[in-house]
KOLSE-866649 format. One line per 8 residues: number of its first residue (from 1); their letters; for each residue x, y, z of C-alpha. Coordinates in Angstrom, 1 decimal. Example, Ala and Ser with C-alpha at 12.3 -4.5 7.8 and 13.67 -1.06 7.14 Angstrom:
<rs>
1 = AS = 12.3 -4.5 7.8 | 13.7 -1.1 7.1 $
</rs>
This chain:
<rs>
1 = MAGVSPSA = 92.3 16.1 340.4 | 90.2 19.2 340.4 | 89.2 20.4 337.0 | 89.5 17.0 335.4 | 87.8 17.0 332.1 | 87.2 14.4 329.5 | 89.8 14.4 326.8 | 88.4 17.1 324.6 $
9 = KAFTPRQG = 91.6 17.1 322.5 | 93.1 13.8 321.6 | 96.6 12.9 322.7 | 99.1 10.9 320.8 | 99.8 7.4 321.8 | 103.2 8.5 323.3 | 101.5 11.3 325.2 | 98.9 8.8 326.5 $
17 = QYLAYIHL = 101.7 6.7 327.9 | 103.2 9.6 329.8 | 99.7 10.6 331.1 | 99.0 7.0 332.2 | 102.4 6.8 333.9 | 101.8 10.1 335.7 | 98.4 8.8 336.9 | 99.6 5.4 338.0 $
25 = YTRLHRRP = 102.8 6.8 339.7 | 100.7 9.3 341.6 | 98.2 6.6 342.8 | 101.0 4.3 343.9 | 103.3 6.8 345.6 | 100.8 9.4 346.7 | 102.7 12.1 345.0 | 103.4 13.0 341.3 $
33 = PAEADMQK = 106.5 11.7 339.6 | 109.6 13.8 339.1 | 110.9 14.2 335.6 | 113.8 11.9 336.6 | 111.3 9.2 337.4 | 109.8 9.5 333.9 | 113.3 9.6 332.4 | 114.2 6.3 334.0 $
41 = YFRVSPPS = 110.9 4.6 333.1 | 110.8 5.7 329.5 | 114.6 5.5 329.0 | 114.9 8.9 327.4 | 117.1 11.9 328.0 | 116.2 14.6 330.5 | 115.5 17.2 327.7 | 113.1 14.7 326.0 $
49 = VHQMVLTL = 111.1 14.3 329.3 | 111.1 18.0 329.9 | 109.8 18.7 326.4 | 107.0 16.2 326.8 | 106.0 17.7 330.1 | 105.9 21.2 328.5 | 103.9 19.8 325.6 | 101.4 18.1 327.9 $
57 = ERQGFIRR = 101.0 21.3 329.9 | 100.7 23.5 326.8 | 97.9 21.2 325.5 | 96.0 21.3 328.7 | 96.5 17.7 329.8 | 98.5 18.5 333.0 | 99.1 21.5 335.2 | 102.2 22.3 337.2 $
65 = QPATARSI = 103.1 24.8 339.9 | 106.0 27.0 338.9 | 109.2 26.4 340.9 | 107.7 23.5 342.8 | 109.1 20.0 342.5 | 106.7 17.1 341.8 | 103.7 19.4 341.2 | 102.3 17.7 338.1 $
73 = ELLVDPKC = 98.5 17.5 338.3 | 96.6 15.4 335.7 | 93.7 17.2 334.0 | 92.5 14.3 332.0 | 89.9 11.9 333.1 | 91.8 8.7 334.1 | 89.1 6.7 332.3 | 90.2 8.2 329.0 $
81 = LPELEPQV = 93.8 7.0 329.5 | 95.3 4.0 327.8 | 96.8 1.1 329.7 | 100.5 1.8 330.6 | 102.7 -0.5 328.5 | 105.7 -2.0 330.1 | 109.0 -0.6 328.8 | 111.3 -3.4 327.6 $
</rs>
């Protein structure tokens, strides 16, 4: 997590949930989640997940490597993240 910075910009509650998911998934599986993993967890469509990933990247909360699967890198201090809420 090189370049991790405190959350200079605030994220929305929904963005916070995605960021918390990315953080916890990466810690548990030792690799970042695929968009399909987020789609299953949040029960949303593939375009919804992709738009969220693009938004998080555009706002500087994550970084991705072009044309590389599972390359999401969290740029937010994990201490600033909310607790991940179970999806029911």
